[in-house]
C-alpha positions in Angstrom: 134.5 131.8 130.9 132.1 134.0 132.7 131.8 137.6 131.4 133.9 139.2 134.1 137.4 140.2 135.1 139.8 137.3 135.3 143.0 138.7 136.8 145.0 135.6 136.3 144.6 135.7 132.5 145.6 139.3 132.3 148.6 138.9 134.6 149.8 135.7 132.8 149.8 137.7 129.6 151.7 140.6 131.1 154.3 138.2 132.5 154.9 136.6 129.1 153.4 138.7 126.2 154.9 136.4 123.5 153.2 133.3 124.8 150.6 132.3 122.2 148.3 130.6 124.7 148.3 133.6 126.9 147.5 135.8 123.9 144.6 133.6 122.9 143.0 133.5 126.3 143.4 137.3 126.7 141.8 137.9 123.3 138.9 135.6 124.1 138.3 137.4 127.4 138.5 140.9 125.9 136.0 139.9 123.2 133.4 138.9 125.8 132.9 142.5 127.1 133.9 145.9 125.8 134.7 147.0 129.3 137.3 144.2 129.6 139.6 146.1 127.2 139.5 149.2 129.4 140.5 147.1 132.4 143.3 145.4 130.5 144.8 148.7 129.3 144.8 150.2 132.7 146.4 147.1 134.3 149.0 147.1 131.4 149.8 150.8 132.0 150.3 150.2 135.8 152.3 147.0 135.1 154.9 149.0 133.2 154.7 152.0 135.5 156.4 152.9 138.7 158.1 150.4 140.9 156.1 148.7 143.6 155.9 150.4 147.0 158.0 148.8 149.7 156.2 146.1 151.8 156.4 148.3 154.9 154.2 151.0 153.3 151.9 148.9 151.1 149.1 147.0 152.8 149.1 144.0 150.5 146.9 141.9 152.8 144.4 144.7 153.2 144.2 145.3 149.4 143.7 141.6 148.8 140.9 141.5 151.4 139.2 144.4 149.6 139.5 142.5 146.3 138.1 139.4 147.8 135.1 141.3 149.0 134.5 142.6 145.5 134.8 139.1 143.9 132.4 137.7 146.4 129.6 139.6 144.6 130.1 137.8 141.3 130.4 134.1 140.2 133.8 132.5 140.4 135.5 131.9 137.0 136.1 128.3 136.2 139.0 128.7 133.9 141.0 125.9 135.5 140.3 123.2 138.1 143.0 124.7 140.3 140.9 127.7 141.2 137.4 126.3 140.9 136.8 125.8 144.6 138.6 128.7 146.1 138.9 132.4 145.8 142.5 132.7 147.1 144.9 132.5 144.2 148.6 132.2 145.0 150.4 135.2 143.5 153.9 136.6 143.5 154.4 140.2 144.6 153.6 141.6 141.2 150.4 139.6 141.1 149.3 141.2 144.4 150.0 144.6 143.0 148.0 144.0 139.9 145.0 142.8 141.9 145.2 146.0 144.0 145.4 148.0 140.8 142.0 146.7 139.8 140.5 148.3 142.9 142.2 151.6 142.2 140.8 151.5 138.6 137.2 150.9 139.8 137.5 153.6 142.5 138.7 156.1 139.9 135.8 155.5 137.6 133.3 155.7 140.4 134.7 159.1 141.4 134.8 160.5 137.9 131.3 159.5 137.1 129.6 159.1 133.7 131.1 162.2 132.2 134.7 161.4 133.3 137.8 160.7 131.3 139.8 157.5 131.0 143.5 158.2 131.6 146.3 156.4 129.8 150.0 157.1 130.4 153.5 155.9 129.4 156.7 156.1 131.3 160.0 155.3 129.6 158.4 153.1 126.9 156.3 153.9 123.9 152.9 152.3 123.4 149.9 152.2 121.1 146.2 151.9 121.6 143.2 151.2 119.3 140.5 153.6 120.4 136.8 152.6 120.6 136.0 154.2 117.2 138.7 152.2 115.5 141.3 155.0 115.3 144.9 154.2 116.3 146.8 156.2 118.8 150.6 155.9 119.2 152.1 157.4 122.4 155.7 158.6 122.8 157.5 158.0 126.2 156.5 160.2 129.1 153.0 161.0 127.6 149.7 161.2 129.4 146.3 161.4 127.5 142.7 161.2 128.5 139.6 160.4 126.5 136.0 160.8 127.3 134.2 157.7 128.6 131.6 158.0 125.8 134.3 158.2 123.1 133.1 156.9 119.8 129.4 157.1 120.7 128.8 160.5 122.1 132.0 162.3 121.1 135.6 161.7 119.9 137.4 163.9 122.4 141.1 163.4 123.4 143.0 165.4 125.9 146.8 165.5 125.9 148.1 166.5 129.4 151.7 166.2 128.4 154.0 164.5 125.9 153.5 163.5 122.2 151.0 161.3 120.3 150.4 160.3 116.7 146.8 159.7 115.6 145.6 157.7 112.6 141.9 158.7 112.6 139.0 156.7 111.3 136.7 159.0 109.3 133.4 159.8 110.8 131.7 163.0 109.5 129.1 162.9 112.3 131.7 162.9 115.1 134.7 165.2 114.6 137.9 163.9 116.2 139.1 166.6 118.6 142.4 166.8 120.5 142.7 169.2 123.3 146.3 170.2 124.3 147.2 173.0 126.8 145.6 176.2 125.3 145.2 174.5 121.9 142.4 172.6 120.1 143.0 170.4 117.1 140.0 169.1 115.0 139.8 166.6 112.2 137.4 164.3 110.5 139.8 161.6 109.3 143.5 161.9 108.9 146.9 161.1 110.3 148.7 163.7 112.4 151.1 164.3 115.3 150.6 166.5 118.4 153.4 167.4 120.8 152.7 169.2 124.0 156.0 170.7 125.3 156.8 173.3 128.0 157.0 176.1 125.4 153.8 175.3 123.5 152.1 172.8 121.2 153.3 171.6 117.8 151.0 169.9 115.3 152.2 168.1 112.2 150.0 166.6 109.5 151.0 163.4 107.6 147.8 163.1 105.6 144.4 164.8 105.3 143.6 168.3 106.8 143.7 169.5 110.4 142.5 172.6 112.0 144.7 174.0 114.9 143.5 176.9 117.0 144.0 178.7 120.2 141.1 177.9 122.6 138.5 180.6 123.0 139.7 182.6 120.0 139.2 182.7 116.3 142.9 182.4 115.7 143.4 179.1 113.8 145.2 177.6 110.8 144.3 174.8 108.4 147.2 172.4 108.0 147.8 170.1 105.0 150.3 167.2 104.6 153.9 168.1 105.4 152.9 171.3 107.3 153.7 171.8 111.0 152.2 174.5 113.2 153.7 175.9 116.4 151.5 177.5 118.9 153.2 179.1 121.9 151.9 179.1 125.5 150.2 182.4 126.3 150.7 183.4 122.6 148.4 184.7 119.9 150.4 183.9 116.7 150.7 180.6 114.9 153.9 179.8 113.1 153.8 177.3 110.2 156.6 175.4 108.5 156.6 173.2 105.4 158.8 170.1 105.9 160.4 168.1 103.1 159.5 164.4 102.9 162.6 163.2 104.8 162.0 164.9 108.1 162.4 163.4 111.6 159.2 164.7 113.2 157.9 161.1 113.4 161.2 159.5 114.1 160.1 158.7 117.7 157.4 156.5 116.1 159.3 155.0 113.2 162.6 154.6 115.3 164.6 155.8 112.3 166.4 159.0 111.8 167.0 160.2 108.3 169.3 163.1 107.3 169.4 164.2 103.6 172.3 166.7 103.3 171.1 168.2 106.6 173.1 171.0 108.3 174.8 169.9 111.5 172.8 172.3 113.7 169.6 170.7 112.4 171.0 167.3 113.0 171.9 168.3 116.6 168.3 169.5 117.2 166.9 166.2 115.9 169.3 164.1 118.0 168.4 166.2 121.1 164.7 165.5 120.7 165.1 161.8 119.8 167.6 160.8 122.5 166.6 163.4 125.1 170.1 164.9 125.5 171.7 168.3 125.2 174.1 168.9 122.3 176.5 171.8 122.1 178.4 172.7 118.9 181.4 174.4 120.4 183.0 175.1 117.0 180.4 177.1 115.1 182.3 176.7 111.9 181.0 173.2 111.9 177.3 174.2 112.0 176.9 174.3 108.3 178.5 170.9 107.7 175.9 168.6 106.1 175.1 165.0 106.9 173.7 162.3 104.5 172.8 159.3 106.6 170.1 157.0 107.9 170.1 155.6 111.4 167.6 152.8 111.9 166.9 152.2 115.6 170.5 152.8 116.6 172.0 153.9 119.9 173.2 157.4 120.4 176.8 156.3 120.7 176.6 154.4 117.4 175.2 157.4 115.7 177.8 159.8 117.1 180.6 157.4 116.1 179.4 157.3 112.5 179.0 161.1 112.5 182.5 161.5 113.9 184.0 159.4 111.1 181.8 160.7 108.2 182.2 164.4 109.0 185.7 164.1 110.4 184.7 166.0 113.6 185.4 165.6 117.3 182.6 164.5 119.6 182.5 163.8 123.3 179.5 162.3 125.1 179.2 162.2 128.9 175.9 161.5 130.7 173.3 163.6 128.9 175.7 166.1 127.4 177.2 165.9 123.9 179.9 168.3 122.7 180.7 168.7 119.0 184.0 170.6 118.2 
């Protein structure tokens, strides 16, 4: 294959990620050029993103004509006899949208310029990404991050616009790994840690290694070690720290397992709220100190509530995003 974007290979993989042949072709194409990985990740993010615009408002034909003009400037891939002698590939509606997405990606990079950032976002699904320096990044749902275009060579700078991410950082003393969240900067050399940017502020939890968390533009900072979580409020100037026991649920969004080791019901409720994105009310406060000993591996909320109801002998109702314990 020529060293250029082959939309058909990317889209065939996105249509059927479990197909071994599609995986092989995609991997070969990505290995040909480091830039191909960026294109694939952007197309993957868009593929799992918002629904397609209605045909009446989306100029499919126009976008395809723009793409054709771009492809005319480079040799035609000869991946299969079916497309050797033509530039027009029959695509279903989603294929058209993916082709147009490539144009959007190219336009964004041109506008941002050499010092720009590459944006990666999730919607209702989690995702993971190996960064150019070999570090792994795991994104929770509804998360948006950006990393500098020269990441791994000139710097290792990540920006979290919103959401939650876990980082397993490759050690590099020459290039500190820096995560910028709203009003907060986190810096490490090599470690594993979690950053959550919420409306109220930023929380940083360290799984291994050491992490520095600080308010931007101030000398107010704290050094975190494994098991310690720091909370930094928006428009605040104090840093609250908390030591968590080994069986905590801070990383439950990543492991998909909730663990409660004689945990008071009010703490259980807080973990369930965060994990399932619901509101939980304990109407009978006499139940708040009841303790739960249980592990829930990737279970639905209703399954969890049913087990809690029987184990603790309490009443629970669940309607829409509201849960009442009484």
